[in-house]
C-alpha positions in Angstrom: -8.2 -6.7 -18.1 -5.1 -5.1 -16.6 -4.7 -4.3 -12.9 -4.7 -0.6 -13.8 -8.1 -0.8 -15.5 -9.6 -2.9 -12.8 -8.4 -0.4 -10.2 -9.9 2.5 -12.2 -13.3 0.7 -12.4 -13.2 0.0 -8.6 -12.4 3.7 -8.0 -15.3 4.8 -10.2 -17.7 2.5 -8.3 -16.5 3.7 -4.9 -16.5 7.5 -5.8 -20.1 7.1 -7.3 -21.4 4.9 -4.5 -21.5 1.2 -4.4 -24.9 1.0 -2.8 -26.8 2.5 -5.8 -26.7 1.4 -9.5 -26.5 4.9 -10.7 -23.5 5.4 -8.5 -21.2 3.5 -10.8 -22.4 5.6 -13.6 -21.9 8.9 -11.6 -18.4 7.7 -10.7 -17.5 6.9 -14.3 -18.7 10.3 -15.5 -16.9 12.1 -12.7 -13.5 10.4 -13.4 -13.8 10.7 -17.1 -14.6 14.3 -16.9 -11.8 14.8 -14.4 -9.3 13.1 -16.8 -10.5 14.9 -19.9 -10.6 18.3 -18.4 -7.6 18.3 -16.2 -5.2 16.3 -18.4 -5.1 19.3 -20.8 -3.8 21.6 -18.1 -1.6 19.5 -15.9 0.1 16.1 -15.9 -0.7 15.7 -12.2 -4.4 15.1 -12.7 -4.0 11.8 -10.8 -3.2 13.9 -7.7 -6.6 15.6 -8.0 -8.2 12.2 -8.5 -6.6 11.0 -5.3 -7.7 14.1 -3.4 -11.3 13.6 -4.7 -11.2 10.0 -3.5 -9.9 11.0 0.0 -12.6 13.7 0.2 -15.3 11.1 -0.7 -14.0 8.6 1.8 -14.0 11.3 4.6 -17.1 13.3 3.8 -19.4 11.0 1.9 -18.7 7.4 2.6 -21.9 6.4 0.6 -20.4 8.1 -2.5 -21.9 10.7 -4.8 -25.1 8.8 -5.3 -25.6 8.6 -1.5 -25.3 12.3 -1.2 -27.8 12.9 -4.0 -30.2 10.3 -2.5 -30.1 12.0 0.9 -30.7 15.4 -0.6 -33.4 14.1 -2.8 -35.2 12.7 0.2 -35.0 16.0 2.0 -36.1 17.9 -1.1 -39.2 15.6 -1.4 -40.0 16.4 2.2 -39.5 20.0 1.6 -37.0 20.2 4.4 -34.3 22.0 2.4 
């Protein structure tokens, strides 16, 4: 594998959440959707990917799966 593909896979795992198995799947879906939908409109879709990555690092360090797991736990406890 090339360094670019390896970096993309690591980015998918980090965005989705490395602590959960479903996190890698969520990250892959998010990046694939971002690439497919934004590349039709602009060639700067990598900028938006970088902004998403920075937002995940700052707001949700556990990734998207961590956010879903936290809200799911609160939903089950009827605390929402």
